[in-house]
VEXZAMI-455941 format. One record per residue (C-alpha): x negated, y negated, z. Coordinates in pm, 1 decimal, decimal comma. Layout:
<nodes>
<node><x>X</x><y>Y</y><z>Z</z></node>
...
</nodes>
This chain:
<nodes>
<node><x>-272,1</x><y>-17946,4</y><z>14600,1</z></node>
<node><x>-334,3</x><y>-17844,3</y><z>14239,3</z></node>
<node><x>-16,6</x><y>-17784,1</y><z>14044,4</z></node>
<node><x>208,8</x><y>-17947,3</y><z>14304,9</z></node>
<node><x>371,2</x><y>-18290,2</y><z>14287,9</z></node>
<node><x>622,4</x><y>-18463,2</y><z>14506,0</z></node>
<node><x>888,1</x><y>-18375,0</y><z>14250,9</z></node>
<node><x>810,5</x><y>-18001,3</y><z>14261,9</z></node>
<node><x>584,5</x><y>-17757,2</y><z>14070,1</z></node>
<node><x>450,8</x><y>-17830,2</y><z>13721,4</z></node>
<node><x>260,4</x><y>-17614,4</y><z>13476,6</z></node>
<node><x>-105,5</x><y>-17651,4</y><z>13397,7</z></node>
<node><x>-168,3</x><y>-17894,1</y><z>13105,3</z></node>
<node><x>-147,6</x><y>-17741,3</y><z>12752,7</z></node>
<node><x>-453,2</x><y>-17727,7</y><z>12526,8</z></node>
<node><x>-420,4</x><y>-17959,0</y><z>12229,0</z></node>
<node><x>-531,6</x><y>-17811,2</y><z>11891,1</z></node>
<node><x>-604,8</x><y>-18083,6</y><z>11642,4</z></node>
<node><x>-742,2</x><y>-17873,8</y><z>11353,4</z></node>
<node><x>-469,8</x><y>-17651,1</y><z>11214,7</z></node>
<node><x>-714,1</x><y>-17479,1</y><z>10982,7</z></node>
<node><x>-877,8</x><y>-17314,1</y><z>11284,7</z></node>
<node><x>-551,7</x><y>-17139,7</y><z>11361,9</z></node>
<node><x>-546,7</x><y>-16976,2</y><z>11019,1</z></node>
<node><x>-902,2</x><y>-16857,6</y><z>11051,2</z></node>
<node><x>-858,2</x><y>-16692,6</y><z>11392,8</z></node>
<node><x>-497,1</x><y>-16566,8</y><z>11381,3</z></node>
<node><x>-461,0</x><y>-16188,9</y><z>11404,7</z></node>
<node><x>-179,1</x><y>-15984,2</y><z>11248,1</z></node>
<node><x>97,4</x><y>-15943,1</y><z>11510,3</z></node>
<node><x>301,8</x><y>-15622,3</y><z>11535,1</z></node>
<node><x>661,9</x><y>-15751,7</y><z>11546,1</z></node>
<node><x>792,4</x><y>-15427,2</y><z>11702,2</z></node>
<node><x>555,9</x><y>-15471,2</y><z>12000,8</z></node>
<node><x>671,3</x><y>-15830,6</y><z>12038,9</z></node>
<node><x>1037,2</x><y>-15727,1</y><z>12038,6</z></node>
<node><x>967,7</x><y>-15456,6</y><z>12295,3</z></node>
<node><x>793,1</x><y>-15706,2</y><z>12524,6</z></node>
<node><x>1082,0</x><y>-15953,0</y><z>12497,1</z></node>
<node><x>1334,6</x><y>-15683,9</y><z>12591,9</z></node>
<node><x>1155,8</x><y>-15609,7</y><z>12924,6</z></node>
<node><x>1297,7</x><y>-15801,3</y><z>13226,6</z></node>
<node><x>1096,3</x><y>-16101,2</y><z>13333,8</z></node>
<node><x>965,6</x><y>-16093,1</y><z>13693,7</z></node>
<node><x>1115,5</x><y>-16337,6</y><z>13942,6</z></node>
<node><x>908,0</x><y>-16652,6</y><z>13977,6</z></node>
<node><x>886,1</x><y>-16798,2</y><z>14324,6</z></node>
<node><x>887,0</x><y>-17176,8</y><z>14309,1</z></node>
<node><x>691,1</x><y>-17351,8</y><z>14580,5</z></node>
<node><x>900,5</x><y>-17600,1</y><z>14781,0</z></node>
<node><x>845,3</x><y>-17969,6</y><z>14745,2</z></node>
<node><x>571,7</x><y>-18084,2</y><z>14980,5</z></node>
<node><x>665,4</x><y>-18394,4</y><z>15177,1</z></node>
<node><x>387,5</x><y>-18551,6</y><z>15383,8</z></node>
<node><x>471,4</x><y>-18582,5</y><z>15755,5</z></node>
<node><x>471,1</x><y>-18922,5</y><z>15916,3</z></node>
<node><x>194,6</x><y>-19012,7</y><z>16158,9</z></node>
<node><x>343,4</x><y>-19005,1</y><z>16512,2</z></node>
<node><x>379,8</x><y>-19347,0</y><z>16671,0</z></node>
<node><x>149,6</x><y>-19370,7</y><z>16975,1</z></node>
<node><x>334,9</x><y>-19411,3</y><z>17304,4</z></node>
<node><x>300,8</x><y>-19755,9</y><z>17456,2</z></node>
<node><x>393,7</x><y>-19808,1</y><z>17823,4</z></node>
<node><x>675,3</x><y>-20048,8</y><z>17898,8</z></node>
<node><x>567,7</x><y>-20402,1</y><z>17969,2</z></node>
<node><x>562,6</x><y>-20485,1</y><z>18340,4</z></node>
<node><x>813,3</x><y>-20759,4</y><z>18260,2</z></node>
<node><x>1069,2</x><y>-20478,6</y><z>18213,3</z></node>
<node><x>1049,2</x><y>-20421,9</y><z>18590,5</z></node>
<node><x>1037,2</x><y>-20785,9</y><z>18699,5</z></node>
<node><x>1390,7</x><y>-20780,6</y><z>18842,2</z></node>
<node><x>1300,1</x><y>-20484,8</y><z>19063,3</z></node>
<node><x>972,2</x><y>-20642,7</y><z>19174,1</z></node>
<node><x>1136,6</x><y>-20976,8</y><z>19253,2</z></node>
<node><x>1416,0</x><y>-20809,8</y><z>19448,8</z></node>
<node><x>1174,1</x><y>-20600,7</y><z>19655,0</z></node>
<node><x>961,9</x><y>-20904,6</y><z>19741,5</z></node>
<node><x>1252,1</x><y>-21043,1</y><z>19942,4</z></node>
<node><x>1324,9</x><y>-20943,2</y><z>20299,0</z></node>
<node><x>1431,4</x><y>-20577,7</y><z>20306,4</z></node>
<node><x>1715,0</x><y>-20495,7</y><z>20544,5</z></node>
<node><x>1856,0</x><y>-20146,8</y><z>20589,6</z></node>
<node><x>2222,3</x><y>-20235,5</y><z>20547,3</z></node>
<node><x>2507,5</x><y>-20140,4</y><z>20318,0</z></node>
<node><x>2512,4</x><y>-20491,7</y><z>20173,2</z></node>
<node><x>2139,9</x><y>-20485,3</y><z>20094,8</z></node>
<node><x>2161,6</x><y>-20135,6</y><z>19943,6</z></node>
<node><x>2458,3</x><y>-20241,5</y><z>19728,5</z></node>
<node><x>2253,5</x><y>-20532,1</y><z>19592,7</z></node>
<node><x>1958,9</x><y>-20299,0</y><z>19527,3</z></node>
<node><x>2179,3</x><y>-20069,0</y><z>19320,3</z></node>
<node><x>2268,0</x><y>-20360,7</y><z>19093,0</z></node>
<node><x>1901,5</x><y>-20379,9</y><z>18987,4</z></node>
<node><x>1814,9</x><y>-20174,1</y><z>18682,5</z></node>
<node><x>1518,0</x><y>-20098,1</y><z>18461,3</z></node>
<node><x>1466,4</x><y>-19887,3</y><z>18145,2</z></node>
<node><x>1412,3</x><y>-19517,4</y><z>18207,7</z></node>
<node><x>1075,3</x><y>-19375,3</y><z>18108,2</z></node>
<node><x>1235,6</x><y>-19056,0</y><z>17976,0</z></node>
<node><x>1240,4</x><y>-19064,5</y><z>17596,3</z></node>
<node><x>1564,8</x><y>-19081,7</y><z>17401,2</z></node>
<node><x>1485,8</x><y>-18743,8</y><z>17243,2</z></node>
<node><x>1453,5</x><y>-18581,8</y><z>17586,5</z></node>
<node><x>1765,0</x><y>-18752,9</y><z>17720,6</z></node>
<node><x>1969,5</x><y>-18611,0</y><z>17432,9</z></node>
<node><x>1874,8</x><y>-18261,7</y><z>17555,5</z></node>
<node><x>1967,5</x><y>-18331,6</y><z>17916,9</z></node>
<node><x>2324,3</x><y>-18278,1</y><z>18044,9</z></node>
<node><x>2366,6</x><y>-18658,2</y><z>18071,6</z></node>
<node><x>2169,8</x><y>-18979,6</y><z>18034,8</z></node>
<node><x>1924,3</x><y>-19059,1</y><z>18312,6</z></node>
<node><x>2082,3</x><y>-19268,9</y><z>18588,8</z></node>
<node><x>1877,6</x><y>-19541,7</y><z>18761,4</z></node>
<node><x>1883,6</x><y>-19548,4</y><z>19144,2</z></node>
<node><x>1603,8</x><y>-19792,6</y><z>19233,1</z></node>
<node><x>1389,2</x><y>-19797,1</y><z>19545,4</z></node>
<node><x>1148,7</x><y>-20057,0</y><z>19681,4</z></node>
<node><x>914,0</x><y>-19792,5</y><z>19820,9</z></node>
<node><x>632,3</x><y>-19809,9</y><z>19566,3</z></node>
<node><x>286,0</x><y>-19942,6</y><z>19492,1</z></node>
<node><x>193,3</x><y>-20097,7</y><z>19159,5</z></node>
<node><x>-96,6</x><y>-19885,7</y><z>19036,9</z></node>
<node><x>-39,2</x><y>-19533,5</y><z>18903,6</z></node>
<node><x>-253,3</x><y>-19340,2</y><z>18655,9</z></node>
<node><x>-66,9</x><y>-19006,6</y><z>18634,0</z></node>
<node><x>-271,1</x><y>-18694,5</y><z>18575,1</z></node>
<node><x>-45,0</x><y>-18445,8</y><z>18756,9</z></node>
<node><x>323,3</x><y>-18376,5</y><z>18825,1</z></node>
<node><x>416,2</x><y>-18279,1</y><z>19181,5</z></node>
<node><x>738,8</x><y>-18085,1</y><z>19245,6</z></node>
<node><x>937,8</x><y>-18096,9</y><z>19570,6</z></node>
<node><x>1268,2</x><y>-17979,4</y><z>19709,3</z></node>
<node><x>1488,7</x><y>-18226,2</y><z>19893,5</z></node>
<node><x>1604,9</x><y>-18012,6</y><z>20190,7</z></node>
<node><x>1932,8</x><y>-18204,2</y><z>20165,0</z></node>
<node><x>2200,1</x><y>-18333,3</y><z>19930,8</z></node>
<node><x>2154,4</x><y>-18574,3</y><z>19642,4</z></node>
<node><x>2332,1</x><y>-18851,5</y><z>19832,9</z></node>
<node><x>2117,1</x><y>-18806,6</y><z>20143,4</z></node>
<node><x>1799,3</x><y>-18803,0</y><z>19933,0</z></node>
<node><x>1884,4</x><y>-19123,9</y><z>19744,8</z></node>
<node><x>1983,8</x><y>-19292,8</y><z>20072,6</z></node>
<node><x>1646,9</x><y>-19199,5</y><z>20226,4</z></node>
<node><x>1455,8</x><y>-19326,6</y><z>19924,4</z></node>
<node><x>1644,1</x><y>-19657,2</y><z>19938,3</z></node>
<node><x>1570,6</x><y>-19716,9</y><z>20305,6</z></node>
<node><x>1301,6</x><y>-19985,3</y><z>20340,8</z></node>
<node><x>948,6</x><y>-19855,5</y><z>20407,4</z></node>
<node><x>1042,6</x><y>-19490,5</y><z>20366,7</z></node>
<node><x>948,0</x><y>-19213,1</y><z>20121,7</z></node>
<node><x>1032,8</x><y>-19202,0</y><z>19751,1</z></node>
<node><x>979,4</x><y>-19007,7</y><z>19430,7</z></node>
<node><x>1000,1</x><y>-19098,3</y><z>19065,7</z></node>
<node><x>1285,0</x><y>-18859,0</y><z>18983,8</z></node>
<node><x>1555,1</x><y>-18649,0</y><z>19146,2</z></node>
<node><x>1720,9</x><y>-18358,8</y><z>18960,9</z></node>
<node><x>2057,4</x><y>-18254,4</y><z>19099,8</z></node>
<node><x>2182,2</x><y>-17893,6</y><z>19099,7</z></node>
<node><x>2396,7</x><y>-17966,6</y><z>18791,1</z></node>
<node><x>2089,7</x><y>-18082,0</y><z>18595,6</z></node>
<node><x>2171,3</x><y>-18454,6</y><z>18617,7</z></node>
<node><x>1854,4</x><y>-18666,5</y><z>18642,8</z></node>
<node><x>1809,8</x><y>-18984,5</y><z>18847,7</z></node>
<node><x>1508,5</x><y>-19213,4</y><z>18814,3</z></node>
<node><x>1408,1</x><y>-19398,1</y><z>19130,7</z></node>
<node><x>1063,2</x><y>-19545,3</y><z>19057,7</z></node>
<node><x>906,5</x><y>-19642,3</y><z>18721,1</z></node>
<node><x>628,9</x><y>-19402,7</y><z>18622,6</z></node>
<node><x>372,8</x><y>-19685,4</y><z>18609,8</z></node>
<node><x>428,2</x><y>-19742,6</y><z>18983,2</z></node>
<node><x>314,6</x><y>-19496,8</y><z>19248,5</z></node>
<node><x>588,8</x><y>-19343,6</y><z>19463,4</z></node>
<node><x>553,7</x><y>-19230,5</y><z>19825,2</z></node>
<node><x>597,6</x><y>-18858,2</y><z>19763,9</z></node>
<node><x>246,8</x><y>-18731,0</y><z>19849,9</z></node>
<node><x>10,1</x><y>-18899,9</y><z>20090,8</z></node>
<node><x>-315,7</x><y>-18849,8</y><z>20276,1</z></node>
<node><x>-247,8</x><y>-19164,2</y><z>20484,9</z></node>
<node><x>-593,6</x><y>-19296,1</y><z>20406,9</z></node>
<node><x>-766,3</x><y>-18984,9</y><z>20543,6</z></node>
<node><x>-885,1</x><y>-18711,5</y><z>20305,9</z></node>
<node><x>-874,0</x><y>-18457,1</y><z>20589,1</z></node>
<node><x>-497,2</x><y>-18495,4</y><z>20614,4</z></node>
<node><x>-458,3</x><y>-18329,6</y><z>20273,2</z></node>
<node><x>-560,0</x><y>-17969,4</y><z>20215,0</z></node>
<node><x>-924,0</x><y>-17914,0</y><z>20108,0</z></node>
<node><x>-832,4</x><y>-17772,6</y><z>19764,8</z></node>
<node><x>-607,9</x><y>-18068,7</y><z>19673,5</z></node>
<node><x>-673,9</x><y>-18125,0</y><z>19300,2</z></node>
<node><x>-565,9</x><y>-18491,2</y><z>19292,6</z></node>
<node><x>-726,0</x><y>-18629,8</y><z>19609,7</z></node>
<node><x>-1057,6</x><y>-18734,7</y><z>19456,8</z></node>
<node><x>-1170,3</x><y>-18944,9</y><z>19163,5</z></node>
<node><x>-1400,4</x><y>-18800,6</y><z>18894,8</z></node>
<node><x>-1695,4</x><y>-18944,2</y><z>19089,2</z></node>
<node><x>-1590,5</x><y>-18747,9</y><z>19398,8</z></node>
<node><x>-1464,5</x><y>-19044,1</y><z>19599,6</z></node>
<node><x>-1137,0</x><y>-19018,3</y><z>19792,8</z></node>
<node><x>-815,4</x><y>-19142,5</y><z>19631,5</z></node>
<node><x>-456,3</x><y>-19125,3</y><z>19751,0</z></node>
<node><x>-276,2</x><y>-18857,2</y><z>19546,3</z></node>
<node><x>30,4</x><y>-19077,4</y><z>19501,4</z></node>
<node><x>-175,8</x><y>-19312,1</y><z>19281,0</z></node>
<node><x>-229,7</x><y>-19048,1</y><z>19010,4</z></node>
<node><x>83,2</x><y>-18834,1</y><z>19019,7</z></node>
<node><x>449,8</x><y>-18832,3</y><z>18922,7</z></node>
<node><x>688,9</x><y>-18687,3</y><z>19180,1</z></node>
<node><x>1002,1</x><y>-18489,3</y><z>19095,4</z></node>
<node><x>1246,7</x><y>-18385,3</y><z>19366,5</z></node>
<node><x>1489,1</x><y>-18099,4</y><z>19301,7</z></node>
<node><x>1804,2</x><y>-18092,6</y><z>19514,1</z></node>
<node><x>1759,3</x><y>-17770,9</y><z>19710,6</z></node>
<node><x>1767,3</x><y>-17667,8</y><z>20077,6</z></node>
<node><x>1450,1</x><y>-17459,2</y><z>20064,2</z></node>
<node><x>1425,3</x><y>-17166,6</y><z>20308,1</z></node>
<node><x>1759,3</x><y>-17077,9</y><z>20470,3</z></node>
<node><x>1913,7</x><y>-16839,5</y><z>20720,8</z></node>
<node><x>2153,0</x><y>-16617,8</y><z>20519,6</z></node>
<node><x>2377,8</x><y>-16576,0</y><z>20822,5</z></node>
<node><x>2479,3</x><y>-16941,2</y><z>20808,4</z></node>
<node><x>2417,0</x><y>-17027,7</y><z>20445,4</z></node>
<node><x>2708,1</x><y>-17143,3</y><z>20226,0</z></node>
<node><x>2615,0</x><y>-17172,3</y><z>19859,4</z></node>
<node><x>2684,6</x><y>-17517,1</y><z>19707,6</z></node>
<node><x>2712,3</x><y>-17356,5</y><z>19361,8</z></node>
<node><x>2889,1</x><y>-17050,3</y><z>19227,0</z></node>
<node><x>2638,7</x><y>-16769,8</y><z>19170,5</z></node>
<node><x>2652,5</x><y>-16393,1</y><z>19139,8</z></node>
<node><x>2383,4</x><y>-16354,7</y><z>19407,8</z></node>
<node><x>2547,9</x><y>-16606,5</y><z>19642,3</z></node>
<node><x>2295,9</x><y>-16874,9</y><z>19554,5</z></node>
<node><x>2010,1</x><y>-16707,2</y><z>19739,2</z></node>
<node><x>1669,7</x><y>-16578,0</y><z>19634,5</z></node>
<node><x>1524,2</x><y>-16299,5</y><z>19848,0</z></node>
<node><x>1145,8</x><y>-16321,2</y><z>19840,0</z></node>
<node><x>987,7</x><y>-15977,1</y><z>19881,9</z></node>
<node><x>654,5</x><y>-16144,5</y><z>19963,3</z></node>
<node><x>796,6</x><y>-16340,0</y><z>20258,9</z></node>
<node><x>606,9</x><y>-16646,9</y><z>20136,4</z></node>
<node><x>525,8</x><y>-16898,9</y><z>20409,9</z></node>
<node><x>690,8</x><y>-16658,0</y><z>20654,7</z></node>
<node><x>1042,8</x><y>-16687,1</y><z>20509,0</z></node>
<node><x>1251,4</x><y>-16424,2</y><z>20331,9</z></node>
<node><x>1549,4</x><y>-16618,6</y><z>20195,2</z></node>
<node><x>1547,7</x><y>-16935,5</y><z>19987,7</z></node>
<node><x>1814,8</x><y>-17133,1</y><z>19807,9</z></node>
<node><x>1820,8</x><y>-17048,3</y><z>19437,9</z></node>
<node><x>1748,9</x><y>-17311,1</y><z>19171,9</z></node>
<node><x>2038,1</x><y>-17301,1</y><z>18920,1</z></node>
<node><x>1945,7</x><y>-17240,3</y><z>18557,7</z></node>
<node><x>2085,3</x><y>-17577,1</y><z>18444,9</z></node>
<node><x>1857,2</x><y>-17748,0</y><z>18698,2</z></node>
<node><x>1559,2</x><y>-17544,3</y><z>18575,0</z></node>
<node><x>1639,5</x><y>-17639,2</y><z>18214,6</z></node>
<node><x>1640,5</x><y>-18010,7</y><z>18299,3</z></node>
<node><x>1308,4</x><y>-17966,5</y><z>18479,7</z></node>
<node><x>1155,9</x><y>-17802,1</y><z>18171,8</z></node>
<node><x>1271,0</x><y>-18091,1</y><z>17951,4</z></node>
<node><x>1139,8</x><y>-18347,7</y><z>18199,6</z></node>
<node><x>799,5</x><y>-18183,4</y><z>18239,1</z></node>
<node><x>755,8</x><y>-18150,7</y><z>17862,9</z></node>
<node><x>841,6</x><y>-18517,0</y><z>17812,9</z></node>
<node><x>621,5</x><y>-18650,8</y><z>18093,6</z></node>
<node><x>322,6</x><y>-18431,1</y><z>18001,7</z></node>
<node><x>344,9</x><y>-18549,6</y><z>17641,2</z></node>
<node><x>364,0</x><y>-18915,2</y><z>17746,1</z></node>
<node><x>69,8</x><y>-18912,7</y><z>17987,9</z></node>
<node><x>-134,7</x><y>-18631,9</y><z>17827,3</z></node>
<node><x>-104,1</x><y>-18416,2</y><z>18139,3</z></node>
<node><x>-206,2</x><y>-18049,7</y><z>18092,0</z></node>
<node><x>52,4</x><y>-17794,0</y><z>18199,6</z></node>
<node><x>-175,9</x><y>-17650,2</y><z>18467,6</z></node>
<node><x>-154,8</x><y>-17986,5</y><z>18645,4</z></node>
<node><x>213,8</x><y>-17926,8</y><z>18718,5</z></node>
<node><x>220,4</x><y>-17804,1</y><z>19077,9</z></node>
<node><x>409,9</x><y>-17785,8</y><z>19403,1</z></node>
<node><x>378,6</x><y>-18018,5</y><z>19701,7</z></node>
<node><x>227,0</x><y>-17724,0</y><z>19891,4</z></node>
<node><x>-96,0</x><y>-17773,2</y><z>19695,1</z></node>
<node><x>-140,5</x><y>-18125,9</y><z>19833,0</z></node>
<node><x>-17,2</x><y>-18122,3</y><z>20193,0</z></node>
<node><x>66,7</x><y>-17852,6</y><z>20445,6</z></node>
<node><x>420,0</x><y>-17823,6</y><z>20311,5</z></node>
<node><x>606,2</x><y>-17524,4</y><z>20169,0</z></node>
<node><x>805,2</x><y>-17695,1</y><z>19894,9</z></node>
<node><x>916,8</x><y>-17621,0</y><z>19628,6</z></node>
<node><x>891,8</x><y>-17262,0</y><z>19760,7</z></node>
<node><x>872,0</x><y>-16923,3</y><z>19584,9</z></node>
<node><x>1217,7</x><y>-16956,0</y><z>19427,8</z></node>
<node><x>1059,7</x><y>-17203,4</y><z>19182,0</z></node>
<node><x>815,5</x><y>-16968,8</y><z>19008,5</z></node>
<node><x>628,2</x><y>-17206,1</y><z>18781,0</z></node>
<node><x>371,6</x><y>-16980,9</y><z>18613,0</z></node>
<node><x>426,6</x><y>-16634,2</y><z>18757,5</z></node>
<node><x>704,2</x><y>-16370,8</y><z>18736,0</z></node>
<node><x>918,7</x><y>-16387,7</y><z>19046,0</z></node>
<node><x>894,6</x><y>-16092,6</y><z>19282,3</z></node>
<node><x>1226,5</x><y>-16065,3</y><z>19460,6</z></node>
<node><x>1599,7</x><y>-16058,4</y><z>19409,0</z></node>
<node><x>1689,5</x><y>-16173,1</y><z>19154,3</z></node>
<node><x>1371,0</x><y>-16140,8</y><z>18952,2</z></node>
<node><x>1292,5</x><y>-16398,6</y><z>18685,2</z></node>
<node><x>1012,7</x><y>-16460,6</y><z>18432,9</z></node>
<node><x>792,6</x><y>-16763,6</y><z>18483,3</z></node>
<node><x>952,5</x><y>-17102,1</y><z>18418,2</z></node>
<node><x>657,8</x><y>-17234,3</y><z>18216,3</z></node>
<node><x>469,3</x><y>-17018,6</y><z>17968,2</z></node>
</nodes>
């Protein structure tokens, strides 16, 4: 910019007069009283522009090398036995979390790795699918670690703690058409390739499970967290035929927002491709208590989670 340097603001260059005789010829008689009067008037404040520092070009994100997951791959190639001894050995396997350091600093704690062998190798994420667990954190992790069972990339506990189960470059068994397009709902937005051919939705999605019971009977419900409304959301719309749902605590919602922002940035996923499991299969999760893009109509009310 003109008149701006890295050291601050400088004045425009002065004109250099080399012939002093020209000054004599063109100088007018100056009224000293007018000059004194002008000097006595207060000078206006001059706003100095701040120093302009060029911003650094962001470093493009590069996926982890597959060698980072070699220990997990090698372990899962062995015979898988559903036993405490085998599960203990599995939990000794680790891999680097995909969640960025910047995002992890905003979470309640660092991401914990709880690996599973229930994955395929190819994943090209273009959507994030949200689920509720219908059970506790411990039961969910145990299910994901059972051989040849379901899985998801992440689990977010009620206290906002995040657990990574599957690397994002691998596909997890969280949504499935079981090889038959008709087993997913017709409007599924991630069940076809750009050319219209069928593709399993797990191969182009990232799955996040939130620890939550889903729809509940208030007569028998005991809230696992302290909440002014007893941990329940009353849905005035009776979505999916149910009136009462377990509430998602605010700390859990906050971790979800951080996670979605980080994953969308990494894989260039538009926000409108963040959706519930109910848009893929005939499931009801994550339910109306998780109001992604709409104000919640019920008790308690809440503005949309994502703007």
